[in-house]
C-alpha positions in Angstrom: 0.0 0.0 0.0 1.1 3.5 -0.8 0.2 6.5 1.3 -0.4 9.6 -0.9 -0.4 12.9 1.1 -2.1 15.9 -0.6 0.1 19.0 0.0 -0.2 21.0 -3.2 -2.3 23.9 -1.9 -1.1 27.4 -1.1 -2.9 28.0 2.2 -3.8 31.6 1.4 -6.0 31.9 4.5 -3.0 31.4 6.7 -1.0 34.3 5.2 1.5 35.6 6.2 2.5 32.4 8.0 2.3 30.3 4.8 3.2 32.9 2.2 6.6 31.3 1.7 6.2 28.1 3.8 3.9 25.1 3.4 1.1 24.5 5.9 1.7 20.8 6.3 5.2 21.6 7.7 4.0 23.9 10.4 4.7 22.6 13.9 2.1 21.4 16.3 3.2 20.2 19.8 6.8 20.1 18.7 6.3 18.1 15.5 5.3 19.0 12.0 1.7 18.2 10.9 3.1 15.7 8.5 5.1 14.0 11.1 2.1 13.5 13.3 0.3 11.8 10.4 3.2 9.7 9.2 4.4 8.6 12.6 0.9 7.3 13.3 0.4 5.6 10.0 3.8 3.8 10.3 2.5 2.0 13.4 0.1 0.0 11.2 3.0 -1.6 9.2 0.8 -1.5 6.1 2.3 1.3 4.1 5.6 0.6 2.1 6.0 4.2 0.7 4.9 7.7 1.7 4.4 10.1 -1.2 3.8 13.8 -0.8 2.4 15.6 -3.9 3.1 19.3 -3.7 3.5 22.4 -5.9 6.7 23.8 -7.5 6.9 26.7 -5.0 7.1 24.5 -1.9 8.9 21.4 -3.3 12.3 22.5 -1.9 10.8 22.7 1.6 9.3 19.2 1.4 12.5 17.7 -0.1 14.5 19.1 2.7 12.0 17.7 5.2 11.8 14.3 3.4 15.5 13.8 3.4 15.5 13.6 7.2 13.3 10.5 7.1 14.4 6.9 6.8 13.4 5.6 4.4 13.1 9.0 2.7 9.6 10.2 1.8 9.0 10.6 -2.0 8.2 14.1 -3.1 6.3 14.8 -6.3 6.3 18.3 -7.8 3.0 18.9 -9.6 4.6 21.9 -11.4 2.3 24.8 -10.4 3.6 28.0 -8.8 0.4 29.9 -7.9 -3.0 29.3 -6.2 -4.7 30.2 -9.5 -2.9 27.6 -11.5 -3.1 24.7 -9.1 -4.3 21.4 -10.5 -6.8 20.6 -7.8 -6.7 17.6 -5.4 -8.1 15.0 -7.8 -5.7 15.9 -10.6 -2.8 16.0 -8.1 -3.7 12.3 -7.2 -3.7 11.3 -10.8 -0.5 13.3 -11.5 1.3 11.3 -8.8 -0.1 8.0 -10.1 1.2 8.8 -13.6 4.5 10.2 -12.5 5.4 7.2 -10.3 3.5 4.5 -12.2 1.5 3.6 -9.1 -0.5 0.4 -9.3 -1.3 -0.2 -5.6 -3.9 0.3 -2.9 -3.9 3.9 -1.9 -4.4 5.6 1.4 -5.0 9.3 0.6 -4.8 11.9 3.3 -4.8 15.7 3.4 -1.6 17.0 4.7 -3.1 19.8 6.7 -5.5 17.9 9.0 -4.8 16.2 12.3 -6.7 13.5 14.2 -6.8 12.7 17.9 -7.1 8.9 17.1 -5.0 6.5 15.2 -5.6 5.9 11.5 -4.8 2.3 12.2 -8.5 1.8 13.0 -9.4 3.0 9.5 -6.9 0.7 7.8 -8.3 -2.3 9.7 -11.8 -1.3 8.8 -10.9 -1.1 5.1 -9.2 -4.4 5.3 -12.3 -6.0 6.9 -14.6 -4.5 4.3 -12.4 -5.3 1.3 -13.6 -2.2 -0.5 -12.6 1.4 -1.0 -13.6 3.4 2.2 -14.0 6.9 3.6 -14.6 8.1 7.1 -17.5 10.2 8.5 -18.4 12.2 11.6 -21.7 13.6 12.9 -21.9 17.4 12.3 -25.0 19.0 14.0 -24.3 22.5 12.5 -26.0 22.8 9.1 -23.8 25.9 8.3 -20.7 23.7 8.7 -22.3 21.0 6.6 -22.8 23.4 3.7 -19.0 24.0 3.7 -18.0 20.3 3.6 -18.7 17.0 2.0 -22.0 15.4 3.2 -22.5 11.6 2.9 -25.5 9.4 2.8 -25.0 6.0 4.4 -27.2 2.9 4.5 -27.7 0.5 7.4 -24.7 -1.6 6.3 -22.3 1.4 6.3 -22.2 1.5 2.5 -21.6 4.9 1.1 -24.5 5.9 -1.1 -23.6 9.4 -2.1 -21.4 12.4 -1.2 -22.1 16.0 -2.1 -19.6 18.8 -1.7 -20.9 22.0 -0.1 -24.6 21.2 -0.5 -27.1 23.9 -0.2 -29.6 21.4 1.3 -27.6 18.8 3.2 -29.1 15.3 3.0 -27.7 14.1 6.3 -25.5 15.2 9.2 -22.6 12.9 8.1 -19.6 15.0 7.2 -16.7 13.4 5.3 -13.1 14.4 6.2 -10.2 14.1 3.6 -9.0 10.7 4.5 -9.7 7.9 2.0 -8.7 4.4 1.1 -8.9 3.2 -2.5 -8.4 -0.4 -3.5 -6.1 -0.9 -6.4 -8.9 -1.4 -8.9 -10.6 1.8 -7.9 -7.4 3.8 -7.9 -6.9 2.7 -11.5 -10.3 4.3 -12.3 -9.4 7.8 -11.2 -8.4 8.8 -14.7 -11.9 7.6 -15.9 -13.5 9.8 -13.2 -11.7 12.9 -14.5 -12.6 12.1 -18.1 -16.2 11.7 -17.0 -16.3 15.2 -15.6 -15.7 14.5 -11.9 -14.9 17.7 -10.0 -11.2 18.0 -9.5 -10.7 20.7 -6.9 -12.0 18.9 -3.7 -10.9 15.3 -3.0 -14.4 14.5 -1.9 -15.6 15.0 -5.5 -13.7 11.8 -6.4 -15.5 9.9 -3.6 -18.8 11.2 -5.0 -18.0 9.7 -8.4 -16.5 6.5 -7.1 -19.4 5.5 -4.8 -21.7 5.7 -7.9 -19.4 3.4 -9.9 -18.0 1.1 -7.2 -18.7 -0.2 -3.7 -17.5 2.0 -0.9 -18.0 1.9 2.9 -17.8 4.6 5.5 -16.4 4.3 9.0 -17.6 6.5 11.8 -14.6 8.3 13.3 -13.8 7.2 16.9 -12.5 10.7 17.7 -12.1 14.2 16.4 -10.5 15.8 13.3 -8.8 19.2 13.3 -8.7 21.2 10.1 -6.1 23.9 10.1 -7.7 26.5 7.9 -6.8 29.9 9.3 -4.6 31.4 12.0 -7.2 31.0 14.7 -7.7 27.3 14.0 -3.9 26.8 14.0 -3.6 28.4 17.4 -6.5 26.2 18.7 -4.9 23.1 17.4 -1.6 23.9 18.9 -3.2 24.2 22.3 -5.3 21.1 21.8 -2.5 18.8 20.8 -0.3 20.1 23.5 -2.9 18.7 25.9 -3.9 15.6 24.1 -0.6 14.3 22.6 2.2 16.6 23.7 
């Protein structure tokens, strides 16, 4: 299994902190955001390569960081230099697949999110189901639902649909950017793009995939922290100092 970390954004809402520095390498509780994610995932002993797909502007930062890991993390430069020319998360995934010739199960995670539980549970869940999988958490606030990806789930935890930023949310299940794709489904991402799948948000790929393949959704056993602006970054620093510092 390969772990593909999405880190090609420009984090404009965190300026000036991220004007010349990538958000996933910001430090939380004495470690970078990426190190929190990778150190946890390594404990599952399921991933044989970590891949960070980033932009041309921040590639040197990630290469310097990756060189300190053993084995080194693979860094893929998607080639863009501005927020306006970015490929979008789904095209970033396909770019990495094409560049590295990937033909594997894929764990795909956003490089700017943190969890207060281990992703090992998610990998075990996916192994048990034998299908591509997403996660979900209950979000009572409809305004927050309208800013995220909202899932419909059946009684067997099968993912029926996902809609990004819906005006009228169909449920209270919100889907964070952590996904597992079996090899056969990962090979269909290029078909999803050709079919008109949205390419900006990674949840758009899930929306297409669950209509063309079987997917399941695991309820998160803890909380997810999205670092979207300076205020949320400060909050996460305090939270992780208490939970995991």
